[in-house]
Rosetta silent file (secondary structure, phi, psi, omega in degrees, C-alpha in Angstrom):
SEQUENCE: MKKLFCIIALAALALTAGAQTKLNISTYSGTSVDRYDGQVCDVTANRYLFTGWNTISLPFAMTEQEIDDALGTGVKLEKLVAVTQQDTEIILNFQDCKKDGIKANTPYILYYSGETGTKTLRVNAAVASKESKVTLTTDCGVEVTMHGAAKKTDGKGLYGILVINNSDANFTSISDEKAFFYASRCYITIPGEQQFILTPYHLGAGEITSINEIAAATDIIDVFNVLGMRVAHNIKAGDVNNLTPGIYVVKGRKILVK
SCORE:     score description
SCORE:     0.000 S_00000001
   1 L     0.000  -42.401 -179.705    0.000    0.000    0.000 S_00000001
   2 H   -62.701  -39.456  179.590    2.831    2.377    0.896 S_00000001
   3 H   -65.249  -41.417  179.020    4.527    1.656   -2.445 S_00000001
   4 H   -62.784  -40.539  179.038    1.256    2.327   -4.318 S_00000001
   5 H   -62.173  -41.733  179.994    0.833    5.626   -2.476 S_00000001
   6 H   -64.259  -40.460  179.163    4.340    6.733   -3.489 S_00000001
   7 H   -62.769  -43.742  179.560    3.671    5.883   -7.145 S_00000001
   8 H   -63.609  -42.320 -179.562    0.448    7.898   -7.106 S_00000001
   9 H   -63.589  -42.456  179.363    2.182   10.849   -5.428 S_00000001
  10 H   -66.149  -38.443  178.812    5.017   10.826   -7.969 S_00000001
  11 H   -64.530  -41.754  178.637    2.537   10.661  -10.853 S_00000001
  12 H   -64.749  -39.219  178.773    0.612   13.630   -9.455 S_00000001
  13 H   -64.462  -40.037  179.464    3.847   15.570   -9.038 S_00000001
  14 H   -64.564  -41.111  178.973    4.841   14.832  -12.647 S_00000001
  15 H   -64.716  -39.794  179.559    1.478   16.045  -13.920 S_00000001
  16 H   -65.056  -43.478 -178.392    1.774   19.256  -11.909 S_00000001
  17 H   -65.737  -32.712 -176.627    5.319   19.909  -13.151 S_00000001
  18 H   -85.798   -8.028 -178.835    4.250   19.303  -16.760 S_00000001
  19 L   -66.147  138.381 -179.185    1.208   21.589  -16.580 S_00000001
  20 L   -80.883  128.508  177.047    1.469   24.665  -18.803 S_00000001
  21 E   -68.872  127.248  179.060    1.320   27.983  -16.954 S_00000001
  22 E   -93.417  133.225 -177.735   -1.588   30.030  -18.276 S_00000001
  23 E  -135.987  120.433  176.468   -0.979   33.744  -18.652 S_00000001
  24 E   -99.468  121.325 -178.666   -3.516   36.357  -19.742 S_00000001
  25 E   -96.750  124.201  175.535   -1.930   39.547  -21.041 S_00000001
  26 L   -81.639  121.612  176.318   -3.894   42.771  -20.696 S_00000001
  27 L   -97.005   13.981  175.826   -3.516   44.895  -23.819 S_00000001
  28 L  -103.752  -65.177 -178.015   -5.401   47.717  -22.088 S_00000001
  29 L   -98.280  -21.230 -178.917   -3.567   48.520  -18.838 S_00000001
  30 E   103.244  154.214  179.685   -0.655   46.109  -19.200 S_00000001
  31 L  -131.463  127.036  177.443    0.465   43.000  -17.304 S_00000001
  32 L   -71.746  125.302 -178.375    3.691   42.650  -15.332 S_00000001
  33 L  -115.221   16.187 -177.775    5.497   39.551  -16.622 S_00000001
  34 H   -54.000  -43.375 -176.466    8.672   39.844  -14.514 S_00000001
  35 H   -71.037  -15.444 -179.436    7.948   36.637  -12.599 S_00000001
  36 H  -104.023    4.460 -173.860    7.462   34.733  -15.870 S_00000001
  37 E   -53.932  122.105  179.695   10.601   36.037  -17.600 S_00000001
  38 L    83.550   -4.288 -177.641   12.067   33.249  -19.755 S_00000001
  39 L   -92.394  136.220  176.407    9.260   30.840  -18.879 S_00000001
  40 E   -79.893  124.312 -176.454    7.219   29.133  -21.616 S_00000001
  41 E  -129.177  160.926  169.465    3.536   29.831  -20.981 S_00000001
  42 E   -86.928   98.020 -170.358    0.149   29.293  -22.561 S_00000001
  43 E   -99.211  136.745  174.046   -0.350   32.980  -23.386 S_00000001
  44 E  -128.754  130.765  176.370   -3.597   34.685  -24.349 S_00000001
  45 E  -137.009  123.025  176.873   -3.901   38.344  -25.361 S_00000001
  46 E   -96.370  106.808 -172.512   -7.099   39.924  -26.668 S_00000001
  47 E  -111.673  129.072  177.447   -5.955   42.805  -28.834 S_00000001
  48 E   -82.053  126.654 -179.520   -8.204   45.427  -30.446 S_00000001
  49 E  -125.373  140.604  174.736   -7.120   46.146  -34.029 S_00000001
  50 L   -96.379  148.456  172.939   -8.300   48.737  -36.512 S_00000001
  51 L   -61.380  125.737 -175.809   -8.534   48.090  -40.222 S_00000001
  52 E   114.062 -155.362 -176.230   -5.296   49.576  -41.568 S_00000001
  53 E   -84.445  132.751  174.925   -1.998   50.214  -39.811 S_00000001
  54 E  -125.789  167.286  169.764   -1.635   49.567  -36.087 S_00000001
  55 E  -107.623  152.662 -179.348    1.385   49.433  -33.787 S_00000001
  56 E  -154.069  139.436  173.973    2.202   46.343  -31.774 S_00000001
  57 L  -149.515  122.479 -173.716    4.749   45.157  -29.215 S_00000001
  58 L  -122.299  148.569  178.566    4.212   41.942  -27.267 S_00000001
  59 L   -83.225   22.144  177.421    6.085   40.299  -24.372 S_00000001
  60 E  -151.814  161.087 -177.415    6.094   37.023  -26.313 S_00000001
  61 L   -94.685  155.818  173.468    6.994   35.821  -29.800 S_00000001
  62 E  -137.910  137.143  176.422    4.714   34.657  -32.629 S_00000001
  63 L   -78.347  167.781  177.140    5.709   32.817  -35.793 S_00000001
  64 H   -58.041  -41.880 -179.575    4.502   33.867  -39.230 S_00000001
  65 H   -64.822  -40.740  179.635    2.059   30.962  -39.218 S_00000001
  66 H   -65.718  -36.014  176.480    0.703   31.919  -35.795 S_00000001
  67 H   -63.904  -46.921  179.778    0.216   35.502  -36.994 S_00000001
  68 H   -62.853  -41.144 -179.247   -1.682   34.314  -40.067 S_00000001
  69 H   -62.897  -37.601 -176.427   -3.811   31.907  -38.008 S_00000001
  70 H   -83.559  -36.024 -169.703   -4.825   34.666  -35.593 S_00000001
  71 H  -120.171   -6.002 -179.323   -5.144   37.643  -37.932 S_00000001
  72 L    96.543  154.610 -175.507   -5.473   36.260  -41.451 S_00000001
  73 L   -70.794  -13.484 -179.359   -2.994   35.955  -44.297 S_00000001
  74 L   -80.022   -3.395 -177.368   -3.540   39.566  -45.377 S_00000001
  75 L   -71.768  144.274  176.099   -1.705   40.939  -42.337 S_00000001
  76 E  -118.447  147.701  179.623    1.585   42.804  -42.883 S_00000001
  77 E  -134.188  128.096 -178.481    4.362   43.257  -40.332 S_00000001
  78 E  -135.863  149.248  176.882    7.166   45.823  -40.600 S_00000001
  79 E  -120.200  154.591  179.512   10.012   47.007  -38.370 S_00000001
  80 E   -78.279  120.221 -176.636   11.849   50.333  -38.275 S_00000001
  81 E  -113.029  -19.849 -179.357   15.264   49.874  -39.936 S_00000001
  82 E  -166.031  156.510  175.146   16.468   53.421  -40.642 S_00000001
  83 E  -131.708  134.943  176.348   15.546   57.115  -40.377 S_00000001
  84 E  -126.201  165.770 -170.771   16.527   59.877  -42.794 S_00000001
  85 E  -144.994  142.943  170.780   15.818   63.595  -42.661 S_00000001
  86 E  -137.417  106.730 -176.266   15.207   66.673  -44.810 S_00000001
  87 L    58.942 -119.672 -178.413   14.727   69.836  -42.738 S_00000001
  88 L   -97.770    8.082  176.962   11.839   69.081  -40.338 S_00000001
  89 E   -99.312  126.916  177.231   10.644   65.998  -42.210 S_00000001
  90 E  -113.457  126.388  177.738   11.870   62.635  -40.925 S_00000001
  91 E   -90.389  121.603  176.144   11.414   59.558  -43.091 S_00000001
  92 E   -93.753  108.539 -177.870   10.640   56.431  -41.087 S_00000001
  93 E   -89.573  106.884  178.532   11.924   53.510  -43.141 S_00000001
  94 E  -103.034  138.630 -179.816    9.922   50.401  -42.283 S_00000001
  95 E  -121.669  139.936  177.775   10.789   47.023  -43.810 S_00000001
  96 E   -58.291  126.048 -179.431    8.643   43.932  -44.250 S_00000001
  97 L  -137.845   21.854 -174.689    9.724   41.320  -41.685 S_00000001
  98 H   -59.932  -35.197 -177.984    6.698   39.057  -41.449 S_00000001
  99 H   -62.279  -23.662  178.492    8.660   35.936  -42.423 S_00000001
 100 H   -85.929   -8.352 -178.734   10.691   36.387  -39.222 S_00000001
 101 L    73.909 -176.591  176.946    7.539   36.577  -37.108 S_00000001
 102 E   -90.362  125.479  175.312    7.037   38.793  -34.067 S_00000001
 103 L   -92.307  145.266 -178.725    9.984   38.839  -31.666 S_00000001
 104 L   -59.491  137.164  176.664    9.261   39.386  -27.984 S_00000001
 105 L    53.677   47.157  175.271    9.448   43.017  -26.859 S_00000001
 106 L  -126.218  130.328 -179.877   10.132   44.421  -30.315 S_00000001
 107 L   -79.874  135.106 -179.840    8.157   47.395  -31.685 S_00000001
 108 E  -136.285  165.276  160.355    6.420   46.918  -35.045 S_00000001
 109 E  -109.585  143.172 -174.199    3.765   48.395  -37.253 S_00000001
 110 E  -132.017  127.981  177.097    1.134   45.904  -38.332 S_00000001
 111 E   -97.395  121.995  179.952   -1.361   46.180  -41.183 S_00000001
 112 E  -110.266  122.515 -175.231   -4.653   44.438  -40.450 S_00000001
 113 L   -95.495   -4.083  179.827   -6.949   43.867  -43.422 S_00000001
 114 L   -83.673 -171.894 -179.938   -9.917   42.491  -41.501 S_00000001
 115 L   -77.856  143.410  178.689  -12.801   44.299  -39.848 S_00000001
 116 L   -55.240  133.461  179.813  -12.063   46.518  -36.854 S_00000001
 117 E   161.723 -176.318 -178.204  -12.518   44.623  -33.601 S_00000001
 118 E   -86.488  131.574  177.313  -10.920   42.440  -30.929 S_00000001
 119 E  -119.119  142.299 -179.869   -8.731   39.542  -32.048 S_00000001
 120 E   -95.673  124.283  175.027   -7.439   36.759  -29.794 S_00000001
 121 E  -106.004  118.376 -179.699   -3.731   35.974  -29.876 S_00000001
 122 E  -135.525  122.779 -178.015   -2.967   32.633  -28.225 S_00000001
 123 E  -146.247  160.645  166.692    0.399   30.864  -28.341 S_00000001
 124 E   -98.539  110.481 -173.609    2.733   28.681  -26.321 S_00000001
 125 E  -153.833  157.284  175.372    5.791   30.890  -26.084 S_00000001
 126 E   -72.306  136.984  179.948    8.549   32.112  -23.796 S_00000001
 127 E   -94.793  141.705 -179.153    7.665   35.346  -22.012 S_00000001
 128 L  -131.402  139.314 -176.559   10.187   38.201  -21.854 S_00000001
 129 L  -107.025    1.962 -177.298   10.155   41.299  -19.624 S_00000001
 130 L   -61.814  144.936  178.992   12.961   43.285  -21.294 S_00000001
 131 L   -60.738  145.121 -174.528   12.167   46.901  -22.247 S_00000001
 132 L  -109.526  111.200  174.929   11.021   47.314  -25.830 S_00000001
 133 E  -165.628  156.989  175.107   12.582   50.053  -27.989 S_00000001
 134 E  -133.058  125.148 -179.245   14.652   50.771  -31.095 S_00000001
 135 E  -114.997  127.130  179.193   16.788   53.930  -31.318 S_00000001
 136 E  -132.138  158.694 -178.894   18.119   55.266  -34.632 S_00000001
 137 E  -122.271  133.821  179.669   19.749   58.555  -35.646 S_00000001
 138 L   -72.708  168.910  178.045   19.005   60.563  -38.787 S_00000001
 139 L   -67.036  -10.523  176.235   21.706   61.831  -41.133 S_00000001
 140 L  -101.536    6.473  175.564   21.213   65.238  -39.472 S_00000001
 141 L    88.270   11.482  179.401   21.914   63.876  -36.004 S_00000001
 142 L   -88.747  128.283 -178.156   18.340   63.690  -34.664 S_00000001
 143 E   -87.528  125.863 -179.187   17.708   60.691  -32.408 S_00000001
 144 E  -119.916  125.556 -179.183   14.457   58.826  -33.042 S_00000001
 145 E  -122.292  127.725  174.619   13.262   56.104  -30.642 S_00000001
 146 E  -102.949  118.591 -175.610   10.365   53.735  -31.222 S_00000001
 147 E  -106.781  151.396  166.957    9.097   52.341  -27.916 S_00000001
 148 E  -100.035  136.426 -179.332    6.743   49.530  -27.049 S_00000001
 149 L   -90.375  109.248  178.498    4.245   50.384  -24.299 S_00000001
 150 L   -75.678  -24.752  177.152    4.304   47.643  -21.654 S_00000001
 151 E  -141.739  168.056  179.961    1.577   49.467  -19.745 S_00000001
 152 L   -56.099  127.946 -169.234   -0.917   52.249  -20.374 S_00000001
 153 E  -128.604  136.290  175.326    1.177   55.366  -21.057 S_00000001
 154 E   -58.792  138.111 -172.767    0.441   59.106  -21.143 S_00000001
 155 L  -101.208  -13.585 -175.362    0.584   60.256  -24.757 S_00000001
 156 L   -59.864  132.188  178.323    1.205   64.001  -24.625 S_00000001
 157 L    87.169   -2.975  179.848    4.436   64.963  -26.377 S_00000001
 158 L  -103.981  168.213  176.334    4.771   61.594  -28.100 S_00000001
 159 E  -110.409  132.334  179.712    4.200   60.554  -31.714 S_00000001
 160 E  -147.477  168.298  177.408    1.635   57.882  -32.523 S_00000001
 161 E   -85.925  117.519  178.516   -0.624   56.569  -35.286 S_00000001
 162 L   -80.559  140.490 -178.243   -4.036   58.203  -35.013 S_00000001
 163 H   -57.863  -36.287 -176.459   -7.009   55.959  -35.787 S_00000001
 164 H   -75.215   -6.019 -178.187   -8.459   58.553  -38.152 S_00000001
 165 H  -142.092   51.798 -174.729   -5.268   58.537  -40.218 S_00000001
 166 L  -107.478   16.231 -178.415   -3.940   54.979  -40.115 S_00000001
 167 L   -74.760  -21.492 -177.019   -4.106   54.077  -43.808 S_00000001
 168 L  -128.175   11.262  179.395   -0.403   54.857  -44.340 S_00000001
 169 L    65.177   39.141  176.919    1.095   54.471  -40.831 S_00000001
 170 L   -76.317  125.896  174.809    1.551   58.206  -40.297 S_00000001
 171 E   -92.501  127.159 -175.100    2.902   59.048  -36.841 S_00000001
 172 E  -118.898  141.123  177.998    1.489   62.331  -35.530 S_00000001
 173 E   -67.746  136.772 -175.991    2.626   64.488  -32.600 S_00000001
 174 L  -106.858  124.931 -179.137    0.107   64.368  -29.730 S_00000001
 175 L  -109.973  -14.251 -177.660   -0.729   67.546  -27.800 S_00000001
 176 L   -69.163  121.930 -179.678   -3.864   66.387  -25.971 S_00000001
 177 L   -66.720  -19.389 -179.118   -3.187   66.066  -22.223 S_00000001
 178 L   -94.418    0.508 -178.328   -5.879   63.388  -21.976 S_00000001
 179 L   -78.677  153.362  179.566   -4.361   61.210  -24.708 S_00000001
 180 E  -158.171  167.150  174.329   -2.642   57.930  -23.897 S_00000001
 181 E  -112.765  131.068  173.037   -1.375   54.677  -25.395 S_00000001
 182 L   -71.558  162.160  176.826   -2.809   51.355  -24.299 S_00000001
 183 L   -61.205  151.346  179.775   -0.420   48.524  -23.469 S_00000001
 184 L    76.225    4.408  172.626    1.073   46.548  -26.406 S_00000001
 185 L   -95.193  176.440  178.624    1.033   49.657  -28.637 S_00000001
 186 E  -129.244  154.980  175.712    4.077   51.643  -29.780 S_00000001
 187 E  -144.893  166.921 -177.850    5.006   55.309  -29.869 S_00000001
 188 E  -119.827  137.837  174.386    7.931   57.444  -31.032 S_00000001
 189 E  -119.831  146.177  175.201    9.936   59.982  -29.043 S_00000001
 190 L  -135.652  123.369 -177.047   12.324   62.660  -30.323 S_00000001
 191 L   -61.741  151.976  176.738   14.371   64.740  -27.814 S_00000001
 192 L    93.750  176.312 -176.164   13.878   68.497  -27.676 S_00000001
 193 L   -95.701  -13.702 -177.268   10.963   70.824  -28.300 S_00000001
 194 L   -66.348  138.274  178.817   11.125   70.987  -32.101 S_00000001
 195 L   -94.617  139.065 -179.763    8.202   69.406  -33.915 S_00000001
 196 L  -121.350  155.530  170.321    8.821   67.124  -36.881 S_00000001
 197 E   -95.296  121.082 -179.045    6.736   65.678  -39.675 S_00000001
 198 E  -102.643  118.621 -176.770    7.153   61.901  -39.631 S_00000001
 199 E  -114.519  123.875 -179.869    6.602   60.238  -42.996 S_00000001
 200 E   -78.452  146.472  175.135    6.503   56.442  -43.352 S_00000001
 201 E  -134.193  122.172 -172.868    8.337   54.693  -46.175 S_00000001
 202 E  -100.556  125.682 -178.992    7.568   51.020  -46.721 S_00000001
 203 E  -113.146  137.723  177.089   10.266   48.644  -47.953 S_00000001
 204 L   -71.389  164.228 -176.824    9.724   45.107  -49.190 S_00000001
 205 L   -58.360  -37.379 -178.659   11.524   42.181  -47.565 S_00000001
 206 L  -108.751   18.951 -173.637   14.039   41.910  -50.418 S_00000001
 207 L   -79.268  -22.709 -179.216   14.046   45.526  -51.474 S_00000001
 208 E  -100.658  136.190  178.369   17.290   46.461  -49.704 S_00000001
 209 E  -125.389 -176.399  177.944   20.611   45.099  -50.896 S_00000001
 210 L  -103.595  155.105 -179.374   24.285   45.627  -50.017 S_00000001
 211 H   -61.693  -28.887 -179.052   26.676   47.953  -51.823 S_00000001
 212 H   -64.407  -25.779 -179.462   28.849   44.928  -52.650 S_00000001
 213 H   -84.747   -8.513 -176.125   26.089   43.544  -54.882 S_00000001
 214 L  -106.072  -40.245 -173.489   25.865   46.791  -56.840 S_00000001
 215 L  -149.703  155.285  173.419   29.427   47.975  -57.367 S_00000001
 216 L   -72.732  155.099 -174.554   33.060   47.082  -56.793 S_00000001
 217 L   -57.644  -29.060 -176.739   34.725   48.825  -53.858 S_00000001
 218 L   -93.975   -3.420  178.341   36.792   51.074  -56.170 S_00000001
 219 L   -63.465  142.536  176.917   33.899   52.125  -58.443 S_00000001
 220 E   -93.258  125.642 -173.331   33.125   55.856  -58.392 S_00000001
 221 E  -137.221  165.939  168.378   29.449   56.470  -57.639 S_00000001
 222 E  -107.924  148.351 -178.735   26.876   59.040  -56.575 S_00000001
 223 E  -123.723  135.806 -179.025   24.666   58.384  -53.549 S_00000001
 224 E  -122.678  155.239  171.725   21.107   59.655  -53.034 S_00000001
 225 E   -88.278  178.678 -175.872   18.673   59.578  -50.129 S_00000001
 226 L   -70.739  -11.822  176.592   15.144   58.177  -50.480 S_00000001
 227 L   -86.932   -1.679  179.013   13.855   61.677  -51.255 S_00000001
 228 L    88.974    5.875 -179.892   16.002   61.718  -54.397 S_00000001
 229 L   -89.450  136.395  179.514   18.524   64.243  -53.100 S_00000001
 230 E   -75.847  127.121 -178.063   22.209   63.588  -53.795 S_00000001
 231 E  -111.039  -13.290  177.215   24.142   63.222  -50.547 S_00000001
 232 E  -152.254  139.033 -174.935   27.511   62.139  -51.951 S_00000001
 233 E  -127.188  131.297  176.725   29.192   62.764  -55.328 S_00000001
 234 E    52.381   52.179  175.925   31.999   60.839  -57.002 S_00000001
 235 E  -110.262  160.989  176.324   32.931   58.693  -53.997 S_00000001
 236 E   -73.354  140.648 -178.612   34.288   55.165  -53.961 S_00000001
 237 H   -56.640  -34.020 -179.536   31.623   52.523  -53.446 S_00000001
 238 H   -66.717  -16.527 -179.379   33.636   51.124  -50.562 S_00000001
 239 H   -88.988   -5.091 -179.265   33.231   54.429  -48.705 S_00000001
 240 H   -59.232  -36.910 -178.187   29.421   54.219  -48.663 S_00000001
 241 H   -68.844   -6.193  175.854   29.531   52.326  -45.383 S_00000001
 242 H   -89.163   -6.400  179.100   31.159   55.394  -43.785 S_00000001
 243 L   -72.110  162.449  175.897   27.982   57.427  -44.317 S_00000001
 244 L   -58.168  136.180  179.803   25.535   58.098  -41.489 S_00000001
 245 L   -50.450  138.292 -179.755   23.352   54.999  -40.934 S_00000001
 246 E   162.300 -174.683  177.230   20.235   55.051  -43.079 S_00000001
 247 E   -97.348  130.511  178.528   18.659   54.061  -46.385 S_00000001
 248 E  -130.090  165.429  178.084   20.381   55.288  -49.549 S_00000001
 249 E  -120.391  124.269  177.823   19.935   54.819  -53.282 S_00000001
 250 E  -130.009  124.252  179.769   22.873   53.824  -55.487 S_00000001
 251 L    53.763   37.400  177.454   22.439   53.036  -59.181 S_00000001
 252 L    78.823    3.093  179.665   18.683   52.864  -58.633 S_00000001
 253 E  -112.805  144.113  179.317   18.978   50.266  -55.842 S_00000001
 254 E   -86.567  135.747  176.527   18.269   50.824  -52.138 S_00000001
 255 E  -127.999  152.183  177.974   21.015   49.999  -49.644 S_00000001
 256 E  -111.329  123.119  174.725   21.036   50.039  -45.865 S_00000001
 257 E  -102.404  122.589 -177.415   24.013   51.509  -44.022 S_00000001
 258 L  -100.767    0.000    0.000   24.113   50.376  -40.391 S_00000001
């Protein structure tokens, strides 16, 4: 009898250890996931999406297939890869990255082609509590940071995508003291008091190449920004990588300098 009791106890312990931790993520006020950091959980997040461009940052990863299953195959996912500038206009260069899926605590813009409403995201995935942001600098030295909101955040002074103007992912400066961002959304900050116009530029997954695929290192070339303005004249192709990080055009092809 004692032996039978031990077997039953061990079996119960094994079942408990193998049980998947269930975690519900609030995409309204936010959910602290510090205690689950690195732990694989059965995660559920009910996220409200508008038809058109939305921002998204999640404390867990999703594969391309999981994104399609939850949101439909028409969804697009892009990440900020470079910023360029002309006077007070800053070009936000977003690149298609859907094949890589959603990485935990990474800010994205997401195009949803379905009807506006709440969608359920449910996956078995490792949870991460690391802060979510990407910081890039324009060719004029202006620092642009795209943050993920882990919790509901005051919006005044930040840049975000307004629902009434989300067809092209335009980020607009927010002056309303009552404005805020719900958790799992993203916003952009730029230091200082100067106001900028933020213009999105969408790049395909294979649209950017390397300078090595276009020209030999000793070739003499001209370099243009995405606005069509020449930024370098008669330089060696090998010197392109010395330019300020950003998207450039050489011989009609887009290149990314990191």
